[in-house]
BAVEXLUM-512227 format. One record per residue (C-alpha): x, y negated, z. Coordinates in nm, 2 decimals. Layout:
! residues N
       u       v       w
       X       Y       Z
...
! end
This chain:
! residues 732
       u       v       w
   10.00  -10.94   16.47
   10.16  -10.73   16.13
   10.12  -10.44   16.44
    9.84  -10.44   16.58
    9.68  -10.46   16.18
    9.83  -10.14   16.13
    9.78   -9.96   16.42
    9.40   -9.97   16.34
    9.47   -9.76   16.03
    9.72   -9.54   16.21
    9.44   -9.40   16.50
    9.13   -9.31   16.26
    9.44   -9.14   16.03
    9.50   -8.91   16.35
    9.19   -8.84   16.51
    9.14   -8.73   16.17
    9.42   -8.50   16.11
    9.33   -8.19   16.23
    9.31   -7.96   15.95
    9.57   -7.74   15.88
    9.79   -7.84   15.52
    9.57   -7.66   15.25
    9.62   -7.38   15.08
    9.89   -7.38   14.81
    9.96   -7.23   14.50
   10.24   -6.97   14.55
   10.53   -6.95   14.26
   10.63   -6.58   14.24
   11.10   -6.58   14.24
   11.12   -6.82   14.49
   11.09   -6.92   14.83
   10.80   -7.11   14.81
   10.87   -7.46   15.04
   10.49   -7.63   15.15
   10.42   -7.97   15.28
   10.34   -8.01   15.68
   10.10   -8.20   15.86
   10.34   -8.44   15.97
   10.37   -8.54   15.57
   10.02   -8.50   15.49
    9.95   -8.77   15.78
   10.24   -9.03   15.67
   10.12   -8.94   15.25
    9.76   -9.07   15.39
    9.93   -9.41   15.57
   10.14   -9.50   15.29
    9.80   -9.49   15.07
    9.67   -9.74   15.30
    9.94   -9.98   15.32
    9.99  -10.01   15.01
    9.65  -10.08   14.94
    9.59  -10.31   15.20
    9.92  -10.50   15.26
   10.18  -10.47   14.94
   10.12  -10.79   14.74
    9.97  -10.61   14.45
    9.72  -10.55   14.63
    9.67  -10.25   14.38
    9.42   -9.94   14.45
    9.61   -9.60   14.43
    9.31   -9.51   14.09
    9.36   -9.22   13.81
    9.63   -9.44   13.66
    9.87   -9.46   13.91
    9.84   -9.16   13.95
    9.94   -9.02   13.61
   10.22   -9.24   13.66
   10.31   -9.09   13.96
   10.32   -8.78   13.81
   10.53   -8.88   13.50
   10.77   -9.02   13.79
   10.81   -8.74   14.00
   10.82   -8.50   13.65
   11.10   -8.70   13.55
   11.28   -8.74   13.90
   11.30   -8.36   13.89
   11.39   -8.28   13.53
   11.52   -8.61   13.36
   11.70   -8.46   13.09
   11.50   -8.18   13.03
   11.68   -7.91   13.13
   11.49   -7.67   13.29
   11.06   -7.67   13.26
   10.93   -7.56   12.88
   10.70   -7.73   12.79
   10.41   -7.46   12.94
   10.51   -7.61   13.25
   10.39   -7.93   13.17
   10.08   -7.82   12.99
    9.98   -7.70   13.28
   10.05   -8.00   13.50
    9.87   -8.18   13.29
    9.53   -8.06   13.56
    9.72   -8.26   13.81
    9.69   -8.65   13.57
    9.43   -8.80   13.75
    9.44   -8.60   14.08
    9.75   -8.74   14.25
    9.53   -9.03   14.38
    9.26   -8.84   14.51
    9.49   -8.56   14.70
    9.69   -8.82   14.85
    9.40   -8.96   15.04
    9.35   -8.69   15.23
    9.70   -8.59   15.27
    9.68   -8.24   14.98
   10.03   -8.25   14.90
   10.01   -7.88   14.73
    9.98   -7.98   14.36
   10.31   -8.16   14.36
   10.48   -7.91   14.65
   10.38   -7.69   14.38
   10.54   -7.81   14.07
   10.83   -7.83   14.30
   10.86   -7.47   14.34
   10.82   -7.39   13.98
   11.10   -7.62   13.93
   11.32   -7.44   14.17
   11.24   -7.11   13.97
   11.36   -7.29   13.64
   11.64   -7.43   13.81
   11.73   -7.08   13.92
   11.70   -6.94   13.63
   11.88   -7.14   13.46
   12.20   -7.15   13.66
   12.19   -6.74   13.62
   12.18   -6.78   13.27
   12.47   -6.97   13.29
   12.66   -6.77   13.51
   12.62   -6.50   13.27
   12.70   -6.68   12.98
   13.08   -6.79   13.10
   13.27   -6.51   13.01
   13.18   -6.50   12.69
   13.47   -6.59   12.41
   13.39   -6.94   12.25
   13.46   -7.05   11.88
   13.61   -7.38   11.99
   13.67   -7.51   11.59
   13.29   -7.45   11.47
   13.12   -7.80   11.44
   12.85   -7.74   11.67
   12.73   -8.02   11.90
   12.59   -8.03   12.28
   12.27   -8.29   12.32
   12.31   -8.38   12.67
   12.05   -8.65   12.68
   11.74   -8.49   12.61
   11.49   -8.78   12.75
   11.35   -8.93   12.48
   11.32   -8.58   12.34
   11.04   -8.30   12.31
   11.00   -7.99   12.61
   11.12   -7.71   12.51
   10.86   -7.45   12.45
   11.07   -7.07   12.46
   11.30   -6.96   12.70
   11.51   -6.86   12.43
   11.63   -7.21   12.34
   11.64   -7.28   12.60
   11.95   -7.06   12.64
   12.07   -7.18   12.38
   12.06   -7.54   12.56
   12.24   -7.38   12.82
   12.49   -7.16   12.65
   12.59   -7.49   12.44
   12.67   -7.66   12.82
   12.84   -7.41   12.95
   13.09   -7.40   12.61
   13.12   -7.77   12.69
   13.19   -7.73   13.02
   13.48   -7.53   12.89
   13.61   -7.75   12.57
   13.61   -7.99   12.88
   13.87   -7.78   13.13
   14.04   -7.69   12.78
   14.11   -8.02   12.64
   14.25   -8.12   13.00
   14.54   -7.84   12.98
   14.44   -7.59   13.25
   14.41   -7.21   13.10
   14.09   -6.97   13.04
   14.12   -6.78   13.29
   14.11   -7.08   13.57
   13.85   -7.25   13.39
   13.65   -6.90   13.40
   13.67   -6.96   13.77
   13.62   -7.34   13.81
   13.30   -7.30   13.62
   13.22   -6.95   13.82
   13.23   -7.18   14.17
   13.05   -7.46   14.00
   12.77   -7.25   13.93
   12.80   -7.07   14.24
   12.79   -7.38   14.42
   12.46   -7.52   14.24
   12.32   -7.17   14.31
   12.39   -7.21   14.70
   12.25   -7.61   14.68
   11.93   -7.52   14.55
   11.87   -7.27   14.85
   11.93   -7.52   15.08
   11.60   -7.75   14.94
   11.36   -7.82   15.22
   11.04   -7.99   15.26
   11.19   -8.34   15.35
   11.38   -8.28   15.04
   11.04   -8.26   14.85
   10.84   -8.52   15.05
   11.12   -8.79   15.02
   11.13   -8.70   14.59
   10.77   -8.76   14.58
   10.71   -9.06   14.80
   11.02   -9.24   14.54
   10.78   -9.17   14.29
   10.48   -9.30   14.47
   10.62   -9.59   14.57
   10.85   -9.72   14.31
   10.52   -9.64   14.08
   10.38   -9.94   14.25
   10.68  -10.18   14.29
   11.03  -10.10   14.26
   11.12  -10.22   14.62
   10.77  -10.05   14.79
   11.01   -9.72   14.94
   10.99   -9.45   15.17
   11.22   -9.33   15.40
   11.21   -8.97   15.60
   11.35   -8.97   15.89
   11.73   -8.94   15.83
   11.74   -9.15   15.57
   11.54   -9.43   15.76
   11.90   -9.36   16.00
   12.11   -9.37   15.71
   11.91   -9.70   15.55
   11.94   -9.89   15.85
   12.34   -9.78   15.93
   12.40   -9.89   15.61
   12.18  -10.25   15.69
   12.35  -10.26   16.00
   12.65  -10.24   15.81
   12.82  -10.01   16.07
   12.92   -9.66   15.90
   13.24   -9.48   15.80
   13.32   -9.44   15.46
   13.42   -9.57   15.09
   13.16   -9.87   15.12
   12.95   -9.75   14.79
   12.56   -9.69   14.75
   12.55   -9.33   14.53
   12.23   -9.20   14.38
   12.23   -8.90   14.12
   12.18   -8.98   13.76
   12.11   -8.64   13.50
   12.30   -8.46   13.82
   12.59   -8.67   13.81
   12.63   -8.89   14.12
   12.66   -9.29   13.96
   12.79   -9.58   14.17
   12.44   -9.80   14.24
   12.66  -10.10   14.43
   12.98  -10.18   14.60
   12.96  -10.27   14.94
   13.18  -10.57   15.00
   13.44  -10.53   15.27
   13.47  -10.14   15.23
   13.70   -9.97   15.07
   13.60   -9.96   14.79
   13.55  -10.28   14.73
   13.92  -10.35   14.86
   14.04  -10.11   14.56
   13.86  -10.35   14.27
   13.89   -9.98   14.10
   13.51   -9.89   14.10
   13.21  -10.05   13.94
   12.82  -10.01   13.95
   12.78   -9.78   13.75
   13.09   -9.52   13.75
   13.00   -9.17   13.78
   13.16   -8.94   14.07
   13.25   -8.61   13.91
   13.43   -8.43   14.18
   13.56   -8.49   14.50
   13.92   -8.40   14.72
   13.98   -8.45   15.12
   14.37   -8.61   15.11
   14.57   -8.40   14.91
   14.36   -8.09   14.88
   14.18   -7.95   14.58
   13.87   -8.18   14.39
   13.56   -7.97   14.46
   13.36   -8.04   14.12
   13.02   -8.22   14.29
   12.77   -8.22   13.93
   12.48   -8.13   13.97
   12.51   -8.15   14.37
   12.22   -8.27   14.57
   12.32   -8.62   14.69
   12.35   -8.58   15.04
   12.57   -8.31   14.99
   12.81   -8.54   14.77
   12.79   -8.86   15.01
   12.92   -8.60   15.32
   13.21   -8.55   15.12
   13.30   -8.85   15.02
   13.17   -9.03   15.37
   13.48   -8.92   15.66
   13.62   -9.03   15.96
   13.84   -9.41   15.95
   14.18   -9.35   15.83
   14.13   -9.03   15.62
   14.15   -9.01   15.27
   13.93   -8.93   15.00
   14.02   -8.90   14.61
   13.74   -8.93   14.34
   13.75   -8.83   14.02
   13.56   -9.05   13.86
   13.43   -9.15   13.46
   13.42   -9.56   13.42
   13.07   -9.72   13.33
   13.05   -9.70   12.92
   13.18   -9.43   12.86
   13.06   -9.05   12.85
   13.13   -8.75   13.06
   13.38   -8.60   12.80
   13.62   -8.90   12.87
   13.96   -8.79   13.11
   13.85   -8.91   13.40
   14.05   -9.12   13.64
   14.18   -9.03   13.98
   14.10   -9.32   14.24
   14.23   -9.22   14.57
   14.06   -9.47   14.89
   14.14   -9.42   15.28
   13.83   -9.44   15.47
   13.73   -9.75   15.69
   13.44   -9.86   15.92
   13.26  -10.11   15.75
   13.16  -10.36   15.98
   13.06  -10.73   15.97
   13.38  -10.94   15.99
   13.50  -10.73   15.70
   13.22  -10.89   15.47
   13.30  -11.25   15.58
   13.34  -11.50   15.33
   13.66  -11.59   15.29
   13.87  -11.89   15.11
   14.15  -11.91   14.85
   14.28  -12.21   14.62
   14.42  -12.20   14.27
   14.57  -12.50   14.10
   14.49  -12.56   13.73
   14.66  -12.77   13.49
   14.58  -13.02   13.24
   14.77  -13.21   13.03
   15.01  -13.20   13.27
   14.80  -13.30   13.56
   14.70  -13.03   13.85
   14.38  -12.97   13.96
   14.30  -12.78   14.26
   14.00  -12.53   14.34
   13.93  -12.39   14.63
   13.71  -12.10   14.56
   13.49  -11.90   14.86
   13.38  -11.55   14.78
   13.07  -11.50   14.98
   13.03  -11.07   14.96
   12.63  -11.13   15.15
   12.42  -11.36   15.33
   12.50  -11.22   15.67
   12.40  -11.33   16.04
   12.47  -11.14   16.40
   12.13  -11.21   16.49
   12.17  -11.02   16.82
   12.49  -11.23   16.92
   12.26  -11.51   16.81
   11.94  -11.41   17.03
   12.17  -11.38   17.36
   12.29  -11.75   17.32
   12.63  -11.66   17.17
   12.76  -12.01   17.05
   13.01  -11.84   16.81
   12.78  -11.58   16.64
   12.89  -11.50   16.31
   12.67  -11.61   16.04
   12.74  -11.74   15.61
   12.67  -12.05   15.70
   12.90  -12.10   15.98
   13.17  -11.93   15.82
   13.14  -12.11   15.54
   13.16  -12.45   15.69
   13.45  -12.36   15.83
   13.63  -12.29   15.50
   13.49  -12.61   15.33
   13.64  -12.80   15.64
   14.01  -12.59   15.56
   13.96  -12.67   15.20
   13.89  -13.04   15.25
   14.10  -13.14   15.45
   14.37  -12.90   15.49
   14.41  -12.80   15.09
   14.25  -13.14   14.94
   14.07  -12.90   14.69
   13.89  -13.15   14.42
   13.64  -12.91   14.39
   13.51  -12.58   14.51
   13.30  -12.30   14.35
   13.06  -12.07   14.55
   13.16  -11.67   14.41
   12.83  -11.52   14.44
   12.93  -11.23   14.17
   12.82  -10.90   14.28
   12.63  -11.05   14.62
   12.31  -10.82   14.67
   12.21  -11.08   14.90
   12.06  -11.07   15.28
   11.92  -11.33   15.50
   11.76  -11.57   15.41
   11.72  -11.81   15.68
   12.12  -11.77   15.53
   12.05  -11.89   15.21
   11.86  -12.21   15.30
   12.12  -12.27   15.56
   12.39  -12.25   15.34
   12.20  -12.41   14.99
   12.13  -12.75   15.30
   12.57  -12.77   15.30
   12.57  -12.89   14.96
   12.21  -13.05   14.87
   12.14  -13.18   15.20
   11.81  -13.21   15.37
   11.55  -13.07   15.16
   11.34  -12.80   15.01
   11.52  -12.49   14.96
   11.28  -12.21   14.82
   10.90  -12.14   14.83
   10.79  -11.80   14.97
   10.38  -11.67   14.89
   10.31  -11.35   15.10
   10.03  -11.18   15.00
    9.70  -11.33   15.12
    9.80  -11.59   14.86
    9.95  -11.83   15.16
   10.25  -12.03   15.01
   10.49  -12.18   15.24
   10.78  -12.40   15.19
   11.13  -12.35   15.35
   11.34  -12.60   15.39
   11.67  -12.69   15.54
   11.65  -12.96   15.86
   12.00  -13.04   15.86
   12.08  -13.39   15.68
   12.45  -13.29   15.74
   12.60  -13.23   15.35
   12.92  -13.01   15.41
   13.07  -13.09   15.05
   12.93  -13.33   14.83
   13.26  -13.35   14.52
   13.21  -13.15   14.21
   13.04  -12.78   14.27
   13.01  -12.42   14.06
   12.89  -12.12   14.12
   12.96  -11.82   14.00
   12.67  -11.55   13.91
   12.67  -11.21   13.79
   12.41  -10.91   13.70
   12.46  -10.80   14.04
   12.33  -11.10   14.21
   11.98  -11.10   14.35
   11.74  -11.19   14.57
   11.96  -11.45   14.87
   12.24  -11.51   14.59
   11.94  -11.64   14.38
   11.75  -11.86   14.66
   12.08  -12.04   14.64
   12.19  -12.06   14.30
   11.86  -12.17   14.16
   11.83  -12.42   14.41
   12.19  -12.58   14.32
   12.05  -12.60   13.98
   11.70  -12.71   14.06
   11.89  -13.02   14.24
   12.11  -13.04   14.02
   12.39  -13.04   14.27
   12.62  -12.79   14.09
   12.70  -12.59   13.76
   12.56  -12.21   13.74
   12.84  -12.00   13.56
   12.86  -11.62   13.44
   12.52  -11.36   13.31
   12.16  -11.39   13.39
   12.13  -11.23   13.80
   11.91  -10.96   13.85
   11.63  -11.11   13.90
   11.50  -10.94   14.23
   11.20  -11.17   14.37
   11.06  -11.01   14.66
   11.02  -10.99   15.01
   11.01  -10.63   15.25
   10.91  -10.57   15.53
   11.04  -10.26   15.72
   10.79  -10.08   15.90
   10.90   -9.76   16.15
   10.61   -9.55   16.12
   10.59   -9.43   16.48
   10.62   -9.82   16.68
   10.26   -9.88   16.53
   10.12   -9.67   16.75
   10.06   -9.73   17.10
   10.21   -9.46   17.40
    9.88   -9.22   17.41
    9.81   -9.21   16.99
   10.22   -9.07   17.06
   10.12   -8.82   17.28
    9.84   -8.74   17.03
   10.08   -8.71   16.75
   10.29   -8.50   16.93
    9.97   -8.21   17.07
    9.89   -8.24   16.68
   10.21   -8.08   16.62
   10.31   -7.90   16.91
   10.13   -7.59   16.75
   10.39   -7.58   16.47
   10.68   -7.57   16.73
   10.86   -7.86   16.62
   11.18   -7.80   16.57
   11.48   -8.05   16.52
   11.58   -7.79   16.23
   11.44   -7.57   16.05
   11.17   -7.41   16.20
   11.15   -6.99   16.29
   10.87   -6.91   16.06
   11.02   -7.11   15.75
   11.38   -7.23   15.70
   11.27   -7.45   15.43
   11.05   -7.61   15.65
   11.19   -7.90   15.88
   10.99   -8.15   16.12
   11.26   -8.38   16.24
   11.14   -8.51   16.68
   11.28   -8.70   16.92
   11.42   -8.66   17.27
   11.01   -8.67   17.38
   10.92   -8.39   17.14
   10.78   -8.70   16.92
   10.75   -8.63   16.57
   10.92   -8.89   16.38
   10.71   -9.03   16.05
   11.05   -9.23   15.84
   10.99   -9.58   15.77
   10.82   -9.77   15.48
   10.97  -10.07   15.32
   10.66  -10.27   15.21
   10.71  -10.60   14.94
   10.48  -10.81   15.15
   10.59  -11.15   14.95
   10.73  -11.30   14.68
   11.01  -11.61   14.62
   10.97  -11.93   14.41
   11.18  -12.16   14.34
   11.13  -12.53   14.49
   11.08  -12.54   14.06
   10.79  -12.34   14.09
   10.97  -12.10   13.89
   10.97  -11.75   14.05
   11.34  -11.56   14.08
   11.12  -11.21   13.99
   11.21  -11.04   13.70
   11.40  -11.34   13.52
   11.67  -11.42   13.76
   11.87  -11.71   13.79
   11.99  -11.82   13.40
   12.35  -11.97   13.46
   12.35  -12.36   13.27
   12.71  -12.15   13.12
   12.69  -11.80   12.99
   12.93  -11.51   12.98
   12.92  -11.18   12.84
   12.74  -10.94   13.06
   13.00  -10.62   13.14
   12.70  -10.42   13.32
   12.40  -10.30   13.07
   12.16  -10.60   13.06
   11.91  -10.28   12.94
   11.97  -10.09   13.26
   12.08  -10.28   13.54
   11.83  -10.55   13.67
   11.43  -10.59   13.78
   11.34  -10.66   13.43
   11.47  -10.26   13.36
   11.19  -10.18   13.61
   10.84  -10.07   13.45
   10.70  -10.13   13.80
   10.87  -10.46   13.85
   10.62  -10.74   13.99
   10.63  -11.01   13.64
   10.78  -11.38   13.64
   10.50  -11.65   13.71
   10.54  -11.98   13.89
   10.38  -12.24   14.18
   10.36  -12.56   14.14
   10.66  -12.69   14.26
   10.82  -12.85   14.57
   10.84  -13.27   14.58
   11.19  -13.27   14.58
   11.41  -13.49   14.43
   11.74  -13.40   14.17
   12.09  -13.52   14.31
   12.19  -13.54   13.94
   12.08  -13.53   13.58
   12.35  -13.31   13.44
   12.18  -13.22   13.11
   12.47  -13.43   12.90
   12.73  -13.28   13.09
   12.61  -12.94   13.05
   12.58  -12.94   12.68
   12.96  -13.10   12.66
   13.08  -12.87   12.91
   12.89  -12.56   12.70
   13.09  -12.70   12.39
   13.42  -12.70   12.57
   13.39  -12.34   12.71
   13.25  -12.20   12.30
   13.63  -12.35   12.18
   13.82  -12.20   12.40
   13.58  -11.84   12.40
   13.65  -11.88   12.01
   14.05  -11.83   12.07
   14.05  -11.63   12.36
   14.22  -11.29   12.37
   14.01  -11.18   12.69
   13.75  -11.36   12.55
   13.76  -11.12   12.22
   13.84  -10.82   12.42
   13.56  -10.85   12.68
   13.30  -10.87   12.35
   13.45  -10.53   12.29
   13.48  -10.32   12.55
   13.13  -10.44   12.60
   13.04  -10.34   12.30
   13.19  -10.04   12.30
   12.99   -9.93   12.61
   12.66   -9.98   12.40
   12.77   -9.74   12.21
   12.86   -9.50   12.41
   12.52   -9.54   12.61
   12.36   -9.45   12.34
   12.52   -9.15   12.24
   12.32   -8.85   12.34
   12.55   -8.56   12.19
   12.86   -8.49   12.17
   13.04   -8.22   11.99
   13.20   -7.90   12.13
   13.50   -7.92   11.84
   13.78   -7.84   12.07
   14.02   -8.09   11.78
   13.76   -8.33   11.70
   13.68   -8.37   12.10
   14.03   -8.47   12.20
   14.11   -8.73   11.89
   13.80   -8.90   12.00
   13.94   -8.90   12.36
   14.24   -8.96   12.28
   14.15   -9.25   12.03
   13.95   -9.42   12.31
   14.26   -9.37   12.55
   14.42   -9.54   12.27
   14.25   -9.75   12.21
   14.17   -9.92   12.55
   14.57   -9.92   12.58
   14.64  -10.13   12.33
   14.38  -10.39   12.41
   14.55  -10.36   12.75
   14.85  -10.43   12.60
   14.74  -10.73   12.40
   14.60  -10.88   12.73
   14.97  -10.87   12.89
   15.15  -10.97   12.64
   14.94  -11.32   12.64
   15.03  -11.37   12.99
   15.43  -11.25   12.90
   15.38  -10.93   13.10
   15.53  -10.62   12.93
   15.35  -10.37   12.76
   15.28  -10.05   12.91
   15.31   -9.68   12.78
   15.05   -9.45   12.78
   14.99   -9.25   13.17
   15.13   -9.66   13.31
   14.93   -9.80   13.56
   14.85  -10.20   13.64
   15.00  -10.29   13.95
   14.69  -10.44   14.18
   14.87  -10.78   14.10
   14.91  -10.77   13.70
   14.52  -10.72   13.73
   14.35  -11.04   13.59
   13.96  -11.21   13.63
   13.89  -11.34   13.33
   13.56  -11.47   13.44
   13.70  -11.62   13.71
   14.00  -11.79   13.54
   13.75  -11.92   13.27
   13.48  -12.08   13.55
   13.81  -12.24   13.68
   13.87  -12.40   13.33
   13.50  -12.52   13.31
   13.54  -12.69   13.64
   13.80  -12.89   13.52
   13.64  -12.94   13.24
   13.36  -13.11   13.45
   13.58  -13.33   13.66
   13.69  -13.47   13.34
   13.37  -13.57   13.22
   13.27  -13.71   13.56
   13.58  -13.95   13.54
   13.49  -14.05   13.21
   13.12  -14.06   13.26
   12.83  -14.22   13.43
   12.66  -13.92   13.57
   12.22  -14.01   13.63
   12.15  -13.99   13.99
   11.88  -14.04   14.23
   11.93  -14.32   14.41
   11.75  -14.24   14.73
   12.01  -13.93   14.79
   12.36  -14.08   14.90
   12.55  -13.77   14.76
   12.84  -13.82   14.58
   12.97  -13.60   14.31
   13.34  -13.73   14.33
   13.49  -13.85   14.69
! end
């Protein structure tokens, strides 16, 4: 039905799309990149899909046009390094016209803006190259403002030159502090800027169109996204979890590659050395020399990091919370094939002593809500899924490990299969409603677990953090609403929307596809750059049919059985921990276009336990421990230090001061680390020494185990209020 509805809109568009791209205002000094008819068609169709089927039911109007313009300019120049104030004033002419242009597929304005950006970019790189060999005084007390996002646009070329001269000086003083000689530093920086110039020459219309469509779709909501054909292929590879590399999702932020998330089961995940928010500043292959990747296009950086299974890549990384003047860590990873089996749920058992009494707690780490749909549809009785794997783990924990409680660890679990979230919840709450879904037509459906069997009816805890999202929030929310267990950690991400992935080509019948092929044949489409313009690329399949890409369209919204949406607010834990991830930088509530929190009518369900009194008791004991905990104190100090550095926008260019700041930070970090080691009876580390993987502790997990012991003791000494119609029992 979905395909039939969408096909109607495409038919009209293809028949109407007969005109060539409109004349585009030229920009002198650069090879002007132009949009093509394929992109014109896609843009028109995305407008129709958003207006008719997006959950927001939003009209593309002048207000949206204004937002798209701001997002597009920010995507090109987030720290205001390139455009002049006069450029921005010129672009104001497009503030309320982009919506009308998108409806007719006229992309001349945004492509003109990009070509102006490309000209300014090349001017800045050329100027920087001319300044590298200058003699700089590193004893001056000047500063470099590296984050100008909230500052006004620079008015004159001379003022912009001054900013970039300081940027060059900053990069040179960083290299100098690292210990290399002046000649080597000049060579390194010259190579860096020459590479940036070379990469700028490789921009094509697919790159520009992707930036534009990101700005457009994310003005609607954060999870409606268009992927050009190449990006669609990459996205679907990642979704199938069958790719080779380190297992990290990356994005470009202020010309630096940042880790958005770590894929469970991959080398980055296993190393425990990389985190969301870390920035990659250089890449080396095996024992080869590092290549500086600051300012590189994201796809070029990714191509350096990805590689065949078994090969080694080394990264220079600035950890989250530290500024770019900090000394980077060198992390070596062996690339591997990231497959479903590596992301399976796994168990471990911890024994906690309390007043001489041992408590055995089973921990089930679930990195994603997965299911091998292909094997299931083929009738394979042993197909893999989260619920099937966890059921087996619970059986082992109960009958072999003889655990007293189970904790489900959903930290950094970004979600996955809705059905798995429902079925997994049923292992702990039994038959009943789990989640409600409201679609773009305002139709509300309650999804239930129909299996009356309960795999575990003993004490239960759930660990979450800021990166727990979507299906993780459905599971944690159901456990909390039923009063089935204790939720521990930090406020979750708040991703409560549902997307449908739509291959734009798949919406057309064979006749329409042939018309599309004929339409584009006159442009001599190729699988690479066209003969007439090296910056124009059209992707075609083996039959010569242009590929239109894919859109992930937000079409529904999740609601808990209590009626609360998980959107925007996520799940608030019963026992709160400080977040190692900045809550004002990561999460749905940080996205300006995110759908709001709202409520629907609650489902009919019976709570299993009234845990109000138990939670108050657990919070009191937790806070008493935290008041005496060195781990907790240092965690809070690290978070505060991170906040302080996140708010900094400038850095000193005085070599002695910069080195002193860096040394002070490293000394303080080492001091805090040795405080923790002393508490655990471990010897102090000297400067430059590394902790072993075995010595790395997980404070949040350790304290969660203590909370579960408190929970079990409370259950032993108190009578919990339980719904008499429910057959579950807290203690076996």
